LOMAR-725379 format. One line per 4 residues: their letters; for each residue x, y, z of C-alpha. Coordinates in pm, 1 decimal. Layout:
<sites>
A) X Y Z | ... .
</sites>
This chain:
<sites>
MARD) 0.0 0.0 0.0 | 138.5 342.3 -96.1 | 222.0 558.2 205.6 | 64.3 900.7 261.3 .
LQYT) 305.1 1154.7 111.8 | 179.1 1438.4 331.0 | 385.9 1279.9 611.5 | 713.3 1290.6 412.4 .
RNIG) 969.8 1571.0 437.6 | 1263.7 1596.8 194.9 | 1484.4 1853.4 366.2 | 1842.1 1976.1 359.9 .
IMAH) 2053.2 2161.1 613.0 | 2247.6 2450.8 461.9 | 2462.8 2726.2 610.9 | 2791.2 2913.5 620.0 .
IDAG) 3090.1 2708.4 735.2 | 3092.5 2645.3 1114.4 | 2728.7 2743.9 1175.6 | 2666.5 2393.2 1312.2 .
KTTT) 2497.3 2203.8 1025.2 | 2656.3 1864.7 1090.9 | 2618.9 1900.8 1470.3 | 2248.1 1972.3 1415.3 .
SERI) 2220.2 1671.6 1179.1 | 2378.5 1447.1 1443.2 | 2120.8 1562.7 1702.8 | 1836.6 1500.2 1456.0 .
LYYT) 1963.6 1144.5 1397.2 | 1991.1 1087.7 1771.9 | 1649.5 1224.0 1872.4 | 1474.5 1041.7 1586.4 .
GKTH) 1630.8 715.9 1708.4 | 1845.1 670.3 1397.0 | 2166.3 659.9 1602.3 | 2214.7 564.6 1967.5 .
KIGE) 2515.9 783.5 2036.6 | 2575.2 1144.4 1938.6 | 2878.0 1177.0 1710.2 | 3073.2 1500.1 1755.3 .
VHEG) 3239.6 1685.1 1467.1 | 3539.4 1798.7 1675.1 | 3606.7 1436.6 1773.0 | 3591.3 1320.4 1409.7 .
AATM) 3299.7 1092.0 1496.9 | 3006.7 1255.8 1316.6 | 2790.1 1002.7 1130.9 | 2728.1 1234.1 834.7 .
DWMA) 3099.4 1325.8 799.1 | 3216.2 978.4 695.9 | 3514.7 1066.1 472.3 | 3858.1 1047.7 635.8 .
QEQE) 3931.9 1402.6 518.3 | 3608.2 1529.4 679.2 | 3689.5 1365.0 1011.5 | 4045.4 1499.5 1016.3 .
RGIT) 3958.7 1856.2 916.3 | 3624.8 1884.9 1099.0 | 3449.1 2011.6 785.3 | 3183.1 1866.3 554.9 .
ITSA) 3309.7 1799.8 201.6 | 3040.0 1587.3 42.0 | 2664.4 1598.3 101.6 | 2538.1 1292.5 292.1 .
ATTA) 2179.9 1158.3 282.7 | 1986.6 962.7 543.0 | 1628.3 873.7 632.4 | 1478.1 908.6 981.9 .
FWHY) 1131.6 912.2 1143.0 | 974.5 1163.1 1384.1 | 651.0 1143.3 1584.7 | 452.1 1467.2 1570.8 .
GGQV) 82.8 1534.7 1626.9 | 0.4 1163.5 1658.2 | 159.3 1083.8 1317.6 | 490.3 928.7 1214.8 .
YQIN) 673.4 1148.7 962.0 | 948.4 1023.2 729.9 | 1239.8 1266.2 695.8 | 1480.0 1230.6 403.8 .
LIDT) 1766.4 1449.2 524.5 | 2068.3 1580.1 331.4 | 2354.2 1746.7 523.2 | 2544.0 1983.2 290.3 .
PGHV) 2892.8 2142.1 311.0 | 2939.1 2504.7 416.1 | 3270.8 2573.0 243.8 | 3235.2 2764.1 -81.6 .
DFTV) 3473.3 2525.8 -264.8 | 3208.0 2253.4 -236.0 | 2914.1 2469.5 -343.0 | 2821.5 2208.9 -608.9 .
EVER) 2706.8 1976.1 -328.0 | 2462.2 2240.5 -202.3 | 2342.9 2324.5 -554.6 | 2254.2 1970.9 -655.4 .
SLRV) 2098.1 1888.1 -319.2 | 1869.2 2192.9 -329.1 | 1759.4 2098.6 -681.9 | 1581.3 1788.0 -548.4 .
LDGT) 1469.5 1900.2 -200.1 | 1124.4 2025.2 -100.2 | 1239.4 2242.1 190.4 | 1556.3 2344.5 373.1 .
VATF) 1669.8 2440.1 722.1 | 1893.7 2748.5 687.1 | 2121.1 2740.9 990.8 | 2279.6 3060.3 1125.5 .
CAVG) 2528.6 3124.0 1403.0 | 2366.6 3346.9 1667.5 | 2695.4 3541.1 1694.1 | 2816.7 3547.9 1330.4 .
RVQP) 2458.3 3595.3 1197.0 | 2429.7 3621.2 815.9 | 2775.0 3539.4 675.3 | 2894.8 3534.2 309.3 .
QSET) 2819.2 3168.9 238.4 | 2479.8 3209.8 411.2 | 2393.4 3455.9 132.4 | 2521.9 3218.1 -138.6 .
VWRQ) 2319.0 2916.0 -23.9 | 2012.3 3136.6 31.4 | 2030.5 3253.1 -332.6 | 2072.4 2891.7 -446.1 .
ADKY) 1756.1 2794.8 -254.5 | 1570.2 3089.6 -410.0 | 1680.1 2975.6 -758.0 | 1503.9 2641.1 -712.5 .
NVPK) 1207.6 2790.1 -516.1 | 1286.9 2592.7 -202.0 | 1093.6 2713.0 109.1 | 1314.4 2783.8 410.1 .
LAYI) 1303.0 2751.5 786.9 | 1563.5 2957.9 978.3 | 1738.3 2792.7 1273.4 | 1952.9 3028.0 1482.1 .
NKMD) 2210.7 2797.8 1642.2 | 2482.5 2850.4 1906.7 | 2258.7 3049.2 2144.3 | 2496.4 2945.6 2426.2 .
RVGA) 2792.2 3142.5 2281.0 | 2912.8 3481.1 2407.7 | 2750.3 3753.4 2196.7 | 2450.9 3540.4 2088.6 .
DFLA) 2146.3 3748.7 1996.3 | 1841.0 3577.7 1843.6 | 1641.0 3887.4 1748.2 | 1948.0 4064.7 1604.9 .
CVED) 2006.2 3760.0 1383.0 | 1641.4 3769.2 1268.7 | 1687.7 4139.1 1185.5 | 2006.7 4055.4 992.0 .
IHNK) 1810.8 3800.7 782.7 | 1561.9 4080.9 703.2 | 1832.6 4329.4 605.0 | 2086.4 4115.2 421.4 .
LGAN) 1867.4 3847.1 264.7 | 1549.7 4049.5 212.5 | 1346.8 3772.2 374.8 | 1045.0 3810.9 602.9 .
AVPV) 1185.2 3613.4 897.1 | 919.2 3554.9 1163.6 | 1016.0 3429.9 1512.7 | 797.6 3134.0 1618.9 .
CLPI) 973.3 3111.7 1956.4 | 1178.6 3331.2 2190.3 | 1493.8 3220.4 2377.4 | 1488.5 3199.7 2756.2 .
GSED) 1821.1 3364.7 2838.4 | 2126.9 3369.2 2613.3 | 2498.7 3290.1 2627.0 | 2570.6 3085.0 2943.3 .
TFEG) 2217.3 3151.4 3078.8 | 2040.5 3003.9 2772.7 | 1812.3 2736.4 2918.2 | 1517.0 2698.8 2682.4 .
IVDL) 1259.6 2860.0 2456.5 | 903.3 2990.8 2467.2 | 678.2 2852.7 2191.4 | 489.8 3166.0 2081.1 .
ISRK) 196.6 2968.7 1936.8 | 118.1 2748.8 2237.5 | 258.7 3005.9 2486.9 | 445.9 2728.2 2665.9 .
AIYY) 799.4 2754.2 2804.7 | 1028.2 2457.4 2727.6 | 1330.2 2412.5 2956.5 | 1620.9 2191.1 2838.8 .
NSSE) 1909.4 2024.8 3015.2 | 2233.2 1940.1 2834.3 | 2214.8 1565.9 2897.9 | 2200.6 1305.8 2621.5 .
ELVN) 1864.6 1173.0 2740.6 | 1607.5 1124.8 2464.0 | 1364.0 1342.0 2662.6 | 1586.8 1618.1 2801.1 .
FKYG) 1322.0 1888.9 2838.1 | 1022.9 1978.8 3050.0 | 744.9 2236.8 3027.8 | 728.4 2514.0 3284.8 .
PIPE) 597.7 2866.6 3346.2 | 712.6 3155.3 3124.5 | 963.1 3373.4 3319.6 | 792.2 3683.6 3462.8 .
DMLG) 1031.7 3924.2 3289.2 | 945.9 3772.8 2949.0 | 565.7 3796.2 2962.7 | 558.1 4139.6 2795.4 .
DVAV) 793.5 4032.4 2511.3 | 601.9 3709.5 2455.2 | 272.5 3904.4 2422.1 | 428.2 4151.7 2172.5 .
WRDK) 594.6 3888.4 1953.8 | 292.2 3657.7 1961.4 | 74.9 3943.7 1834.6 | 323.9 4001.8 1550.8 .
LVDT) 318.8 3629.1 1471.5 | -62.4 3616.4 1460.8 | -63.7 3931.0 1239.6 | 173.2 3758.4 995.6 .
AAEC) -32.6 3438.2 998.0 | -351.3 3633.5 918.9 | -177.9 3804.7 624.2 | -95.3 3460.9 477.3 .
DDDL) -458.0 3342.4 463.9 | -758.2 3549.6 348.4 | -1015.8 3343.6 544.3 | -812.0 3377.2 860.0 .
MEKY) -779.6 3753.2 802.4 | -1158.8 3797.3 823.9 | -1177.4 3592.2 1142.0 | -881.5 3788.4 1283.8 .
FENP) -1051.2 4124.9 1224.4 | -1367.5 4003.6 1398.6 | -1187.3 3864.2 1703.5 | -805.4 3824.1 1715.1 .
ESLT) -832.8 3593.6 2019.5 | -1060.1 3346.3 1836.7 | -773.8 3205.5 1622.0 | -682.4 2850.5 1724.8 .
EEEI) -326.9 2713.1 1735.9 | -403.8 2481.3 1441.2 | -530.1 2774.4 1230.4 | -220.0 2983.0 1304.3 .
IAAL) 13.2 2692.7 1218.1 | -179.7 2617.7 895.0 | -158.3 2983.9 786.4 | 214.4 3008.7 867.0 .
RKGT) 269.0 2684.6 675.1 | 86.3 2833.1 376.2 | 305.4 3145.9 392.6 | 623.9 2939.9 420.3 .
ISMK) 539.6 2716.8 122.1 | 454.2 3022.9 -92.7 | 791.2 3171.2 22.0 | 630.0 3483.9 169.5 .
IVPA) 771.0 3417.2 517.1 | 1056.3 3228.7 686.2 | 970.2 3092.0 1034.5 | 1266.0 3136.9 1271.1 .
CCGS) 1344.8 2922.8 1575.3 | 1656.5 2894.7 1790.4 | 1862.7 2656.4 1998.7 | 2207.4 2524.7 2080.0 .
SFKN) 2261.4 2195.6 1898.2 | 2592.4 2123.0 2071.2 | 2425.2 2160.1 2413.8 | 2123.6 1947.6 2296.5 .
KGVQ) 1881.8 2239.3 2334.7 | 1604.7 2324.2 2088.0 | 1651.9 2039.2 1838.1 | 1322.5 1862.1 1917.3 .
FLLD) 1135.7 2192.0 1868.9 | 1322.8 2242.2 1538.3 | 1198.1 1898.9 1424.7 | 841.7 1994.6 1519.8 .
CVMR) 882.9 2314.4 1313.3 | 1001.5 2109.9 1013.1 | 680.9 1903.5 1031.6 | 465.6 2212.7 1091.0 .
YLPS) 596.2 2449.4 826.0 | 807.0 2282.1 555.9 | 627.3 2128.4 253.8 | 562.0 1764.9 172.3 .
PLDK) 597.8 1642.7 -191.2 | 218.7 1691.5 -220.4 | 251.0 2058.8 -119.9 | 516.9 2114.2 -386.4 .
GAVT) 275.0 1968.0 -641.4 | 337.9 1833.7 -989.9 | 680.2 1860.8 -1152.5 | 690.9 1995.3 -1508.1 .
GINP) 920.0 1888.7 -1791.3 | 940.4 1858.4 -2167.7 | 835.9 1557.6 -2374.2 | 1150.6 1496.3 -2587.6 .
RNGQ) 944.2 1344.3 -2869.0 | 730.8 1649.5 -2945.4 | 871.2 1935.1 -2734.2 | 540.4 1974.1 -2545.1 .
EVER) 533.9 2060.8 -2174.9 | 416.1 1770.9 -1957.2 | 376.7 1725.6 -1584.1 | 398.1 1443.1 -1335.2 .
KPSA) 199.7 1448.1 -1011.7 | 362.3 1320.3 -689.7 | 173.3 990.7 -695.6 | 273.5 623.8 -716.5 .
DEPF) 0.3 574.9 -979.1 | 169.3 807.6 -1231.0 | 438.6 689.2 -1480.4 | 784.8 675.6 -1317.2 .
CGLV) 1004.4 986.2 -1338.3 | 1319.2 1072.1 -1143.5 | 1625.1 1298.8 -1150.3 | 1983.8 1181.6 -1090.0 .
FKIA) 2142.2 1453.4 -877.4 | 2470.5 1292.6 -774.9 | 2709.4 1015.3 -880.7 | 2938.3 864.9 -614.7 .
TDPY) 3193.1 583.7 -612.6 | 3166.7 327.9 -333.4 | 3450.2 76.8 -275.8 | 3203.7 -209.7 -219.7 .
VGRL) 2910.4 -157.3 -458.6 | 3078.0 53.9 -728.9 | 2909.3 356.8 -883.5 | 2604.4 487.7 -699.0 .
AFMR) 2347.5 717.5 -862.0 | 2160.1 930.3 -607.5 | 1810.8 986.2 -738.8 | 1495.0 1175.6 -641.8 .
AYSG) 1175.7 1002.5 -753.1 | 909.2 1259.4 -848.1 | 634.7 1023.0 -963.2 | 548.5 656.6 -1009.6 .
HLDA) 687.9 331.8 -871.9 | 1018.9 161.2 -958.6 | 1119.5 -191.2 -854.3 | 1479.9 -297.7 -798.5 .
GAFV) 1603.3 -476.6 -1111.8 | 1367.6 -285.0 -1342.9 | 1465.1 -86.5 -1652.4 | 1442.5 292.6 -1679.0 .
YNVR) 1484.6 512.5 -1984.4 | 1770.7 766.3 -1983.5 | 1645.1 1062.9 -2189.0 | 1992.4 1212.5 -2247.1 .
SGRK) 2150.9 897.6 -2392.7 | 1828.8 758.7 -2543.6 | 1906.1 419.0 -2389.2 | 1742.0 191.1 -2134.9 .
ERLT) 1933.7 134.0 -1811.9 | 1881.4 -152.8 -1566.5 | 1902.4 -51.6 -1201.3 | 1995.8 -384.4 -1043.7 .
RLYQ) 1965.5 -271.6 -682.3 | 1807.8 19.5 -494.7 | 1928.7 148.6 -160.1 | 1808.1 378.1 112.9 .
MHSN) 2118.7 570.2 220.8 | 2238.9 631.4 575.0 | 2553.0 841.6 528.5 | 2792.9 597.9 353.9 .
HQNP) 2592.8 285.1 446.2 | 2341.6 132.9 205.9 | 2023.3 -37.9 321.7 | 1874.6 -244.4 32.6 .
IDFV) 1510.5 -168.4 -55.5 | 1275.5 -348.7 -295.9 | 1126.1 -43.4 -463.0 | 1117.5 334.3 -470.4 .
EAGD) 809.7 557.6 -508.1 | 717.0 921.0 -567.9 | 870.5 1148.2 -303.3 | 1160.6 915.4 -218.3 .
ICAA) 1533.8 984.2 -231.8 | 1741.7 673.2 -295.2 | 2061.2 542.2 -453.3 | 2081.9 291.9 -739.4 .
VGFK) 2357.9 70.1 -880.8 | 2399.7 -136.8 -1195.8 | 2373.4 141.9 -1454.2 | 2624.6 189.0 -1736.4 .
DLRT) 2583.9 552.9 -1839.4 | 2416.5 787.6 -1592.5 | 2543.9 1138.7 -1517.2 | 2453.9 1417.8 -1276.5 .
GDTV) 2140.7 1593.6 -1404.5 | 2005.3 1299.5 -1609.3 | 1630.2 1237.6 -1615.4 | 1523.5 872.4 -1587.3 .
CAES) 1165.5 775.5 -1668.7 | 932.6 514.0 -1816.4 | 1015.2 466.5 -2186.4 | 647.5 483.9 -2283.1 .
HQIT) 600.5 818.0 -2099.1 | 913.8 1021.1 -2164.9 | 989.9 1349.6 -1989.8 | 1300.5 1570.9 -1955.6 .
LESM) 1324.3 1756.8 -1625.6 | 1518.2 2080.7 -1592.6 | 1880.9 1991.5 -1531.5 | 2134.0 2173.3 -1314.4 .
EFPD) 2388.5 2440.5 -1403.3 | 2726.8 2439.3 -1232.7 | 2988.9 2715.5 -1212.0 | 3310.5 2685.9 -1413.1 .
PVIG) 3632.4 2597.3 -1224.7 | 3853.3 2898.0 -1145.4 | 4186.0 2741.1 -1043.1 | 4399.5 2466.0 -1193.0 .
IAVE) 4721.2 2270.7 -1130.2 | 4932.1 2036.0 -1341.7 | 4964.3 1678.1 -1210.0 | 5164.5 1373.6 -1315.0 .
PKTQ) 5208.1 1024.6 -1163.8 | 5533.6 960.1 -978.9 | 5583.1 629.0 -1160.8 | 5496.9 514.0 -1512.2 .
QDLD) 5294.0 224.9 -1364.8 | 5054.3 476.7 -1205.8 | 4970.7 641.7 -1540.6 | 4663.2 427.4 -1612.4 .
KLSI) 4553.2 434.5 -1247.6 | 4567.2 816.1 -1250.1 | 4358.5 835.3 -1566.7 | 4089.2 602.5 -1423.5 .
ALGK) 4086.6 783.7 -1086.4 | 4053.2 1130.8 -1243.5 | 3771.8 999.8 -1466.1 | 3579.5 874.4 -1160.4 .
LSEE) 3634.5 1195.2 -962.2 | 3526.2 1422.8 -1249.4 | 3213.4 1208.2 -1294.1 | 3129.2 1257.5 -925.1 .
DPTF) 3194.6 1632.6 -920.8 | 3078.8 1851.9 -1213.6 | 3292.6 2145.8 -1088.1 | 3612.0 1936.2 -1113.9 .
TVKS) 3749.9 1911.4 -1468.5 | 4045.2 1731.7 -1625.5 | 4207.9 1826.1 -1954.9 | 4538.0 1778.0 -2136.3 .
DHET) 4748.2 2074.2 -2242.6 | 4821.8 2002.0 -2609.7 | 5141.8 2205.8 -2612.3 | 5307.1 2078.9 -2292.4 .
GQTI) 5139.0 1736.9 -2271.7 | 5056.9 1804.2 -1904.0 | 4737.7 1689.4 -1733.2 | 4563.7 1994.5 -1584.0 .
ISGM) 4304.5 1945.7 -1309.1 | 4078.1 2241.4 -1225.9 | 3842.2 2313.2 -937.3 | 3668.3 2580.7 -731.7 .
GELH) 3956.7 2667.1 -498.3 | 4281.5 2558.1 -331.8 | 4099.8 2348.8 -68.6 | 3893.7 2173.3 -340.2 .
LDII) 4207.7 2062.7 -528.1 | 4384.7 1978.0 -203.0 | 4103.3 1734.2 -115.1 | 4106.9 1585.1 -469.0 .
IDRL) 4482.7 1515.4 -447.4 | 4437.8 1367.5 -99.7 | 4161.7 1138.6 -233.9 | 4384.5 1028.4 -523.7 .
RREF) 4643.7 911.7 -271.9 | 4408.4 746.9 -22.6 | 4119.1 605.9 -223.4 | 4295.1 528.0 -550.6 .
DVEI) 4650.6 467.1 -421.3 | 4805.9 701.5 -680.9 | 5113.8 901.6 -581.6 | 5147.5 1221.1 -788.4 .
NQGA) 5370.8 1522.2 -840.0 | 5187.3 1853.3 -863.0 | 5271.8 2195.9 -999.8 | 5191.6 2535.1 -849.7 .
PHVN) 4825.0 2643.9 -868.6 | 4737.2 2868.8 -1162.1 | 4433.8 3079.1 -1245.1 | 4180.6 2972.0 -1508.5 .
YKEA) 4177.4 3286.5 -1720.9 | 3925.3 3335.4 -2000.7 | 3922.0 3545.2 -2315.9 | 3665.7 3778.2 -2472.8 .
ITGV) 3641.4 4018.7 -2762.6 | 3529.2 4376.3 -2705.7 | 3505.6 4507.0 -3063.6 | 3300.2 4419.2 -3371.7 .
YQHR) 3475.7 4306.0 -3691.4 | 3348.4 4185.6 -4029.1 | 3554.6 3923.9 -4209.6 | 3544.1 3712.8 -4526.4 .
EVFR) 3706.0 3369.6 -4514.4 | 3756.6 3165.4 -4830.0 | 3880.2 2812.8 -4775.8 | 4003.8 2647.5 -5095.3 .
KQTG) 4204.3 2327.7 -5130.6 | 4273.2 2144.2 -5458.4 | 4466.9 1818.8 -5456.3 | 4357.9 1659.4 -5781.6 .
GRGK) 4011.6 1506.9 -5796.5 | 3752.1 1646.2 -5562.7 | 3875.2 1949.2 -5366.9 | 3751.2 2153.0 -5071.3 .
FADI) 3572.9 2488.0 -5092.4 | 3385.3 2713.4 -4851.6 | 3326.0 3087.6 -4852.7 | 3171.4 3270.3 -4556.0 .
VVEI) 3120.4 3635.0 -4458.2 | 3081.9 3681.7 -4081.3 | 3058.2 3961.9 -3829.2 | 3198.8 3878.1 -3486.8 .
GPAD) 3151.7 4077.8 -3168.2 | 3066.9 4054.0 -2796.5 | 2763.0 3843.4 -2704.7 | 2450.4 4010.9 -2568.3 .
EGVN) 2439.5 4063.7 -2193.2 | 2367.8 3746.8 -1995.6 | 2454.8 3513.0 -2286.3 | 2722.5 3250.4 -2223.6 .
GLQF) 2893.0 3056.1 -2499.7 | 2831.8 3117.3 -2871.5 | 2542.3 3338.1 -2983.4 | 2498.0 3242.2 -3349.9 .
ENEV) 2268.8 3426.7 -3593.5 | 2213.3 3309.2 -3951.3 | 2133.7 3597.9 -4187.7 | 2218.1 3430.3 -4521.5 .
KGGN) 1963.4 3512.5 -4790.2 | 1870.7 3337.3 -5114.3 | 2037.9 3005.9 -5040.6 | 2393.4 3140.0 -5097.7 .
IPKE) 2500.0 2879.2 -4841.8 | 2290.8 2558.0 -4841.6 | 2092.5 2507.1 -4518.9 | 2269.8 2181.9 -4434.3 .
FIPC) 2607.0 2363.8 -4407.0 | 2489.0 2636.7 -4163.8 | 2518.6 2412.4 -3848.9 | 2874.3 2323.0 -3961.9 .
VQKG) 2971.0 2691.3 -3951.3 | 2822.9 2716.7 -3600.8 | 3005.6 2400.3 -3488.8 | 3335.5 2535.3 -3625.6 .
FELA) 3308.7 2852.6 -3417.3 | 3201.1 2657.0 -3106.6 | 3504.2 2426.7 -3129.6 | 3739.5 2717.7 -3200.4 .
MANG) 3623.4 2901.6 -2884.9 | 3794.1 2636.9 -2668.6 | 4129.6 2802.6 -2751.9 | 4135.5 3181.8 -2775.9 .
VLAG) 4373.6 3384.2 -2991.7 | 4541.5 3582.3 -2709.5 | 4689.5 3310.5 -2490.1 | 4500.9 2991.6 -2572.2 .
YEMQ) 4241.5 3029.9 -2295.5 | 3875.2 2945.8 -2351.7 | 3662.7 3227.1 -2493.9 | 3372.1 3278.9 -2255.7 .
SMKV) 3118.8 3420.9 -2501.5 | 3090.4 3580.7 -2844.4 | 2831.8 3668.5 -3108.0 | 2867.9 3553.6 -3469.2 .
RLLD) 2641.6 3679.5 -3748.9 | 2669.3 3474.8 -4067.1 | 2595.1 3739.3 -4332.2 | 2674.7 3580.6 -4667.8 .
GSFH) 2893.6 3333.5 -4853.7 | 2907.9 3097.9 -5147.0 | 2961.2 2730.7 -5219.2 | 3081.1 2499.9 -5497.0 .
PVDS) 2834.0 2232.5 -5614.1 | 3105.3 1962.6 -5614.5 | 3384.9 2071.6 -5380.7 | 3179.2 2211.5 -5089.4 .
DALS) 3097.4 1979.7 -4797.6 | 3029.4 1997.9 -4424.5 | 3397.0 1974.7 -4324.1 | 3494.0 2260.8 -4559.1 .
FELA) 3251.5 2501.1 -4388.9 | 3354.9 2386.3 -4040.4 | 3723.3 2446.6 -4123.8 | 3638.2 2784.0 -4281.8 .
ARMA) 3465.4 2887.3 -3955.9 | 3769.5 2785.4 -3749.2 | 4001.1 2983.9 -3978.1 | 3765.7 3284.2 -3966.6 .
FRNA) 3781.9 3274.0 -3584.3 | 4165.1 3268.2 -3589.4 | 4193.6 3549.1 -3844.3 | 3912.3 3779.2 -3725.4 .
CPKA) 3942.4 3768.6 -3344.0 | 4283.5 3945.9 -3327.1 | 4116.5 4242.2 -3502.8 | 3812.6 4247.8 -3268.4 .
KPVL) 4003.4 4384.2 -2966.2 | 4054.8 4060.8 -2767.7 | 4103.3 4091.9 -2390.2 | 4202.6 3857.6 -2109.4 .
LEPI) 3952.1 3800.9 -1824.8 | 4038.1 3687.4 -1472.0 | 3818.7 3551.9 -1189.5 | 3738.0 3813.5 -925.9 .
MNLE) 3664.0 3679.5 -577.9 | 3425.9 3817.8 -317.6 | 3635.0 3835.5 0.9 | 3510.6 3900.8 353.2 .
VVTP) 3757.0 3951.5 637.9 | 3651.4 3970.6 1004.9 | 3925.7 4129.4 1215.0 | 3980.7 4312.1 1544.7 .
EEYM) 3992.2 4691.7 1499.5 | 4369.7 4726.2 1557.0 | 4463.9 4524.7 1246.1 | 4230.9 4709.3 1005.1 .
GDIV) 4498.0 4937.0 854.9 | 4745.7 4658.5 778.4 | 4478.6 4433.0 623.4 | 4330.9 4707.8 404.2 .
GDLN) 4681.0 4810.4 292.7 | 4760.2 4449.5 200.6 | 4434.5 4418.3 1.3 | 4520.1 4737.8 -192.0 .
RRRG) 4857.4 4586.5 -282.3 | 4669.1 4281.8 -413.7 | 4462.7 4496.8 -656.5 | 4164.4 4462.9 -422.6 .
QIAN) 3866.5 4698.5 -432.6 | 3713.8 4764.1 -91.1 | 3335.2 4741.0 -128.6 | 3217.3 4790.3 229.2 .
MDST) 3330.4 4814.6 591.1 | 3106.9 4726.1 882.0 | 3130.1 4628.6 1245.9 | 2980.4 4342.1 1447.4 .
STGA) 2802.3 4360.7 1781.8 | 3121.4 4235.7 1950.0 | 3328.2 4525.5 1811.0 | 3510.1 4334.0 1536.2 .
RIIK) 3535.3 4495.7 1192.1 | 3410.4 4337.8 867.4 | 3591.2 4424.7 544.2 | 3423.3 4328.1 216.3 .
AFVP) 3632.9 4348.2 -99.5 | 3663.4 4222.4 -457.0 | 4009.4 4076.2 -517.7 | 4155.0 3897.1 -823.8 .
LAEQ) 4209.6 3525.8 -754.6 | 4562.9 3553.1 -900.9 | 4660.5 3768.7 -599.7 | 4503.3 3544.6 -335.7 .
FGYV) 4719.5 3231.3 -332.0 | 4837.4 3169.7 24.3 | 4631.0 3462.0 156.5 | 4513.6 3275.5 469.1 .
TVLR) 4874.6 3245.7 593.1 | 4946.5 3614.7 525.9 | 4625.3 3717.0 706.4 | 4722.8 3510.8 1011.8 .
TLSS) 5060.9 3685.4 1019.3 | 4910.6 4035.1 982.2 | 4653.5 3978.2 1259.0 | 4849.1 3753.0 1497.5 .
GRAT) 4607.1 3474.1 1405.6 | 4295.5 3667.1 1513.7 | 4137.6 3754.3 1174.9 | 3935.3 3513.1 961.7 .
STMS) 3842.3 3529.2 593.7 | 3596.2 3368.7 352.7 | 3621.3 3389.8 -24.0 | 3384.9 3296.6 -307.1 .
FDHY) 3389.9 3344.1 -683.7 | 3194.5 3651.1 -796.6 | 3258.7 3739.3 -1162.0 | 3515.2 3766.5 -1442.2 .
AEVP) 3676.4 4105.4 -1517.8 | 3932.2 4235.7 -1765.6 | 4299.7 4198.5 -1670.7 | 4496.1 4529.6 -1679.8 .
ATLA) 4692.2 4556.8 -2007.3 | 5042.6 4549.1 -1853.6 | 4960.7 4236.0 -1656.4 | 4781.6 4075.6 -1951.4 .
KSIV) 5095.8 4120.8 -2163.9 | 5313.5 3925.2 -1918.4 | 5052.1 3644.0 -1889.5 | 5020.7 3614.9 -2268.9 .
ERNG) 5399.7 3608.3 -2320.7 | 5443.1 3358.5 -2036.4 | 5209.7 3126.2 -2229.3 | 5433.8 3153.6 -2536.7 .
YRFI) 5203.0 3383.1 -2737.1 | 5272.0 3726.2 -2886.9 | 5070.3 4004.0 -2722.6 | 4826.9 4173.1 -2964.9 .
EED) 4872.5 4549.1 -2927.8 | 4566.4 4769.0 -2993.8 | 4590.2 4985.9 -3306.3 .
</sites>
């Protein structure tokens, strides 16, 4: 019998690094009875941080999934939980998790409040329309302020954060919370008992605040539901707890509000109330409704309802390699029913795939299951060709779901095996790692013969190299990190390219007239426009011209870096009835790119990073001076409630290698920094010249 999907919650935990995501996940597993001992991050014993590198460093690197059950309101709820990393280098793990989740718990530090990566993950959740619940953690720390954090969410994230509870005390006096809906005080102790709380009277000095904030909460609830609004105007006191919760739930699912609760996960306070809030406010698969996609056969939009009776449809959001079962495909089922051992249709490859076994995941442990249904998150093995972002469905009812977009890598290093015997092992290992992680790429430099691996940051590549040694037993030599520059053209240039080759017998001929220039704003890659009139170039050769330019863009004319975007207008041309063929026009396009781009004012682009430094006041001058030397642009300066200063700046990645060590030296180890990719910008001409010449190219001077 199919279970009732209204009692299922597919949720993730997302936050800035060190806000307490994994600690909160561990408490959720403990209080739901999934584990019988709380694993601590600082001891390297957290269930969800199963990789050796995670346990050693105390950070989350890869998202981990698990399933638990929670009793609320007389019902048993199934929670499919994904714990995501906070470090910006592993942002792909957050991105692909949010793509398949119905709701998320955004965790904030009560002292640090909204931090840079908090903003990044919040925007990612907005992109996929994922409703959010705010959990203000670390209420036991010095400087903790729940309402100031709620205000910060308002100001920095533009979200309507609504407190559903108030803390009883803060810092070392934090002992519980007041539920604003039921007007009950919940007092916690720090023990590891499954029931470590009791209800008691609201402290006398809080009665006024509780009345004020409850009125605000009821106001917000009434605004979320028209029927409730009428009842509220007639008699505000007549609203029941169930009506208030239902209205707040409606507002959360429509993303008008963000309920905010608080606690201290490390001290075992507030986690049970957080779980109740997840059941109260975050959506079930039924609340999210039908998923829409495109029928690949006719291009029509189709939808699948979250029901086991519909045709099967799922999205592969992650590929992982397990030493015991091989390649695992993590999959969200949106509709239908799929048995282990059954065939599914892969829309991208156009082939059927047999999923020999299905598993329910618990961190890195697999529990075999017989089938998967709408609303489930599972892992499958046995497939030959599945990739991140693939849609799998019933062959008779095909659908393509919206895939995921991932940022380009910004930093690369050259690697080589220490011994010739490791050459094949390195190739296989890099293939597996790049399949797992779409932001990790591997390519060969044609001129030097080196293997270049690229990723999102120094830590990302550091972890990859560590995994090569541990998991794949490959010892490697590595070069110094280098920046992944890109190229662009800033001018418009019209060019005629005639490709003619005669070798006796049938020759080659293609003639094209093109105008190249910068792509329109917001366009990535090649923007191709065909304006040929009167059949001067046969229709079948037009895609060959486009393909030629696309392939040529992989190596720019300045220094061989990829060209990020450009616009090509095919204006005119001619062909030969015998000598013209597809290859001739493709080669003509490549030659046109090489000959025209140097005359269209090519420039070099470099990745610019968004840097935030938190430092005591006395080191401000030295840190700002150092950032100016690094070509940094100071965007903003602010101060925290504890008196520390926050410096926000845009700094080129090329100037940031080893910055953490320099910052420690400048601030006697007291300043911290976070950095994330922001945009590409033009490299100053003098610097561009040295980069181009270092790559063995001749710098193109502007006329």
